[in-house]
C-alpha positions, 0 to 999 in steps of 0.5 A: 512586562514592556512591549518591547519585551515581549515581542522579543519574547515572541521572537525568540519564541517562534525562533525556537519553533523554527527551529524545532522544526527545521531539526524534526526535518532533517530528523525525518529526512535521515530516516526517510533515507534510513528507509530507502536504504534498507528497502534497497537492500531488501530488493537486491537485485542479482540476475544469473543470466544465460546461467538461470537454466542451469540447476549446477554450474562448475567451471569444473567437473560436475560428477554424482555417486549414487543416484541424483535426481537434477531438475534443470540443466547442467553444464560443467569441462565433464558430466560424470555419474549422473546418467539419467538422472538429469531433467534437462540438458548436459553442456560440456563446452561450446558457446552457450556455456561460455556465456553461462559461466560469465553471466555466473561469475557477474552473479556472483560478484554482484553478491560480494559486493552488496551492501551489507545490512546486518552484521552476524555470526549465526544464521538461526530462527527466523530472518527478514530481508537483508545482505547478512555478512559473517567474518567467518565460516557460515554453518547451518544446522537447524530450522531457518526461516527467510521471512519475506513480510509480505513483499514478493521481491525481498532478497535474502543474501548470506556471504562470507571469504570463508567456507559455507555449511548446511549440516544435516539437520538445516532446513532452510524454509520460506514464508512472507512470499519469500522465493528461493529465486531470490536467496542467495548463499555466497562462500567464497571458499568450498561450500558443503550441502546436507539437509532442506536448503533453498537458494543458489549457492555459490562455492567458489573453489567448489561445491559437495552436495552430500545423500540425501540433500534437498536444494530447491535452487541452483549449486555454482561454482566458478573456480571448483568441481561440484559432486552431487551424492544421492541429491536433488536439486530443483532449480528455481524460478524466479528473478534470476530465471525464466518463471515466478516459482 
């Protein structure tokens, strides 16, 4: 082989190595962007603002039947059937309620506009952080574990334009440092809550909480009423609230 041919081979080899290096850098860059996007989705911030002190908040009335236990404030156009069942303040008018409702709408909009990272048809088993979008109704009928993987800021969002139902056998538990204050359920229509649920439930056209349901979080309806039937509701604290629980 001539010296000229050898030099051409070396030049080609260098160009090939450079091309591989550039391609590798590009792939690493794209992977990095993907990781950043996933990390951002896992830590979506939803501020509850002035709505945070309210365990139950509605644009319409809040009505109770049976004997419920509510820890946190309750706000609505009227609050009935919950005498001596609320550890907190009842608010049916005034600036505090107006601001809380406005911030509820902003939080609802933030959840609705969060970019979906996981398209799914069911909510079951063990799930990691992310924004889960369902094209139909959300139905939770068994055990669900939300595992933050050690990230205390991890966010879980489940949303649909349809209805949300957590059945009597539903049992939503938290693992890996997950917090109820970072879990959000959004029903573009109504929500029916039973079983054991963690997180803030947005039921745009109304929320019905069945007998024996146990909720750690908030119940918010921007366009309807909330009805409680001998249920337990404990306001969660944390990212959208005032504490770190």
